C-alpha positions in Angstrom: 0.0 0.0 0.0 1.0 3.6 -0.9 2.2 5.3 2.3 2.1 8.8 3.5 6.0 8.8 4.0 6.4 7.9 0.2 4.1 10.7 -0.8 6.4 12.7 1.5 9.5 11.7 -0.2 7.8 12.4 -3.6 6.9 16.0 -2.7 10.1 16.5 -1.2 12.1 15.5 -4.4 9.6 17.6 -6.6 10.0 20.8 -4.6 13.9 20.3 -4.5 15.0 18.2 -7.6 17.7 16.8 -5.3 17.9 13.7 -3.4 20.2 15.0 -0.8 18.1 18.0 0.1 14.7 16.2 -0.1 16.3 13.5 2.4 17.0 16.7 4.8 13.6 17.9 4.3 12.1 14.5 5.3 14.8 14.1 8.2 15.8 10.7 6.6 18.9 9.3 4.9 19.5 9.7 1.1 19.4 6.0 0.8 16.0 5.5 3.0 14.5 8.3 0.7 15.8 6.7 -2.6 14.7 3.1 -1.3 11.2 4.5 -0.5 10.8 6.3 -4.1 11.7 3.1 -5.7 9.0 1.1 -3.7 6.6 3.9 -4.5 7.4 3.5 -8.5 7.2 -0.2 -8.1 3.6 0.0 -6.3 2.4 2.4 -8.9 3.9 0.7 -11.8 5.4 4.2 -13.4 8.6 6.0 -13.4 8.4 9.2 -11.4 11.7 10.8 -11.8 14.8 10.5 -14.2 18.0 10.7 -12.2 21.7 10.6 -13.3 24.9 11.5 -11.5 24.2 15.3 -11.9 20.6 15.9 -12.0 17.0 15.0 -11.2 14.1 15.5 -13.5 10.4 14.7 -12.6 8.6 12.6 -15.4 5.3 14.3 -16.3 3.2 11.6 -14.4 5.6 12.2 -11.6 4.7 15.7 -11.3 1.2 15.2 -11.6 1.5 12.6 -9.0 3.5 15.0 -6.9 0.7 17.5 -7.2 -2.1 15.1 -6.0 0.4 14.0 -3.0 0.4 17.5 -2.0 -3.4 17.8 -1.7 -3.2 14.7 0.1 -0.8 15.6 2.8 -2.4 18.8 3.2 -5.9 17.2 3.8 -4.3 14.7 6.3 -2.7 17.7 8.0 -6.3 19.4 8.1 -7.6 16.2 9.9 -4.8 16.1 12.6 -5.3 19.7 13.1 -9.3 19.2 13.8 -8.4 16.3 16.0 -6.0 18.5 17.9 -8.0 21.6 18.3 -10.9 19.1 19.7 -8.4 17.5 22.2 -7.1 20.9 23.3 -10.1 22.7 22.9 -8.5 25.7 20.8 -5.8 25.6 18.3 -2.4 26.2 19.9 -0.8 28.2 16.9 -1.9 29.4 14.0 0.2 30.3 10.9 -1.2 33.5 9.2 0.4 35.2 6.0 -0.1 38.6 4.8 0.7 40.7 1.8 3.5 43.6 2.7 0.9 46.3 1.7 -1.6 45.2 4.5 0.2 43.1 7.0 2.3 45.9 8.5 -0.6 48.4 8.7 -3.4 46.2 10.1 -2.0 43.7 12.1 -0.9 46.0 15.0 -4.2 47.1 15.3 -5.8 43.8 15.0 -3.7 41.4 17.0 -5.0 42.9 20.6 -8.6 42.3 19.0 -7.6 38.5 18.0 -6.2 37.9 21.6 -9.0 39.0 23.2 -11.5 37.1 21.0 -9.4 33.9 20.9 -7.3 33.9 24.4 -4.5 31.6 24.7 -3.9 31.1 21.0 -0.7 32.0 19.4 -0.4 33.5 16.1 2.8 33.4 13.7 2.5 36.3 11.1 4.5 36.0 8.2 4.7 38.5 5.0 5.2 37.1 1.7 4.1 38.0 -1.6 0.7 36.9 -3.0 1.7 33.8 -5.1 4.1 32.5 -2.2 1.0 33.1 0.1 -1.2 31.1 -1.9 1.3 28.5 -2.4 2.1 28.3 1.3 -1.6 28.1 1.8 -2.1 25.2 -0.7 0.6 23.1 0.6 -0.1 23.5 4.3 2.7 25.7 5.3 0.3 28.5 6.3 -3.3 28.1 7.7 -4.7 31.3 6.4 -3.7 34.3 4.5 -4.6 37.8 4.1 -4.4 39.1 0.4 -6.0 41.4 -2.1 -8.5 40.5 -4.8 -9.1 40.1 -7.5 -6.6 37.2 -7.9 -6.8 33.9 -9.3 -7.1 31.4 -6.8 -6.9 27.5 -6.9 -10.5 26.0 -6.2 -9.4 24.6 -2.8 -8.9 28.3 -1.5 -12.0 29.9 0.3 -12.0 33.7 0.6 -13.9 36.0 3.4 -14.0 39.4 2.2 -12.8 41.8 4.9 -13.0 45.5 3.3 -12.9 47.3 0.4 -9.5 49.5 0.2 -9.5 52.5 -1.9 -6.9 55.0 -2.8 -5.1 58.3 -2.3 -3.2 60.2 -4.7 0.3 60.9 -3.4 2.3 63.8 -5.4 5.1 65.9 -4.7 4.5 69.2 -3.2 5.0 71.0 -6.5 3.1 68.9 -8.6 0.1 70.2 -10.5 -2.2 68.2 -8.5 -0.8 68.8 -5.3 -3.0 70.4 -2.4 -6.4 69.1 -4.0 -8.5 67.7 -1.7 -10.1 65.3 -4.3 -9.0 64.0 -7.6 -10.4 61.7 -10.0 -9.7 59.5 -13.0 -10.2 62.4 -15.2 -7.1 63.8 -13.6 -4.8 61.0 -14.2 -5.7 60.1 -17.9 -2.6 59.3 -19.8 -0.4 59.6 -16.8 2.4 57.2 -15.4 2.6 56.0 -12.1 5.4 55.2 -9.5 4.6 51.2 -8.8 5.8 48.6 -6.5 8.1 46.0 -8.4 6.6 43.1 -10.3 5.3 40.6 -7.8 3.4 42.7 -5.6 -0.4 42.7 -6.5 -1.0 46.5 -5.5 1.2 47.3 -8.9 -1.7 45.3 -11.1 -4.7 46.8 -8.7 -3.3 50.4 -8.7 -3.1 50.4 -12.6 -6.6 48.8 -12.8 -7.9 51.7 -10.4 -9.3 53.7 -13.4 -9.5 51.3 -16.2 -10.9 54.2 -18.7 -7.9 56.5 -17.7 -5.3 54.7 -19.5 -2.8 54.4 -16.5 0.7 53.6 -17.1 3.8 52.7 -15.3 7.2 54.6 -14.7 9.6 52.3 -16.6 12.9 53.8 -15.1 11.7 53.2 -11.3 10.0 50.6 -8.9 10.0 50.5 -5.2 10.3 47.3 -3.0 8.1 48.6 -0.4 5.3 51.4 0.4 7.5 53.3 2.5 10.1 53.3 -0.4 7.7 54.3 -2.8 6.5 57.5 -0.5 10.1 58.4 -0.3 10.5 58.5 -4.1 7.4 60.6 -4.4 9.0 63.0 -2.0 12.2 63.1 -4.1 10.0 64.3 -7.0 10.6 61.2 -9.0 6.7 61.0 -9.8 3.5 60.2 -8.5 1.6 57.0 -7.2 -1.6 55.6 -5.5 -1.5 54.7 -1.7 -4.3 52.3 -0.3 -6.3 54.4 2.2 -5.4 51.4 4.6 -1.7 52.4 4.7 -2.6 56.1 4.6 -4.9 55.6 7.7 -2.1 53.9 9.5 0.3 56.8 8.7 2.4 55.4 5.8 2.9 59.1 4.4 3.1 60.6 8.0 6.0 63.0 8.4 6.7 62.7 4.4 6.6 65.9 2.5 4.0 64.7 0.1 0.7 66.0 -0.9 -2.2 63.5 -0.5 -5.8 63.8 -1.9 -8.6 61.4 -1.8 -9.2 59.6 -5.3 -13.0 59.3 -5.9 -14.5 56.6 -8.1 -11.5 54.4 -7.9 -12.0 50.6 -8.3 -10.7 49.2 -5.0 -8.7 46.3 -4.3 -10.8 44.0 -2.0 -8.8 42.7 0.9 -9.8 39.2 1.8 -8.9 36.4 4.3 -8.3 33.0 2.8 -7.9 29.4 3.9 -8.4 25.8 2.4 -11.8 24.6 2.1 -10.7 21.4 3.8 -10.1 22.9 7.2 -12.1 22.6 10.0 -11.3 25.8 11.4 -13.6 28.0 9.1 -15.5 29.3 12.4 -12.5 30.4 13.9 -11.1 32.0 10.9 -14.4 34.1 10.4 -13.8 35.3 14.0 -10.4 36.3 13.3 -11.8 37.8 9.9 -14.2 40.0 12.0 -11.2 41.3 14.3 -9.4 42.2 11.0 -12.3 44.1 9.8 -13.0 45.8 13.2 -9.5 46.9 13.2 -9.6 48.2 9.8 -12.9 50.4 10.6 -11.2 51.7 13.6 -8.1 52.9 11.8 -10.1 54.7 9.3 -12.3 56.3 11.8 -9.3 57.5 13.8 -7.7 59.0 10.5 -11.2 60.6 9.7 -11.6 58.3 6.5 -14.4 56.2 7.7 
């Protein structure tokens, strides 16, 4: 019978394309891993990987079986989590991932609310880009993630929308659009924006905030974070869109930039996501309620609510 151990060996080999690194991931010796994979190939009657002295290449069927194995192992983890939660009456630890344009601004306000709502639970928070978060959620490395929609997600991922996040226009003080209380898509027609580097979903969301405006991207500059983006605007390198959440949390506070509310912008939708197979849906919705409440409090204090 095919064992979970053999499936773990296969997934580790698919992830690393190295017998030595796969063995390290599985905490076994390389001969043990090799033997386990040979037994799996014999059991299934197909070749899962091609190997020589210098490289490993997964066969097409090997990749397909490894993908199915990931889902099996993630489902087994959810079953184990269900039993552990029942035995302990609450989860001892949750691993939460968040995109960098939400996590630093929302979590400091949300964590006290989560601790109050779920006393005794430890929350491990990790910031990553969206694709890494989705992969971590799908393979069981993360329990739930905060991301921004729209974004293509696998069918096994369920989402719980937290809030719509609009934008402020950030410009240098001497810019023609500076010092306006409000701006609109008509003010931005044909303009190029300073944006985060590729991989950040905010880059795509900002460009689609006004589909009819034909917004472009500054080709000479890109930022790695929102604070860097604000500094680039302050230096007069261009203008950008900042999420309302970041503005409310003080992302531009103390910076010599002009901010104006963008009316009519298509907002990004910030959501909490988890695997449909989890038994913790009710708990995750409780956490989602805390995140949404933290957002409302931030906007209210900043006069943006």
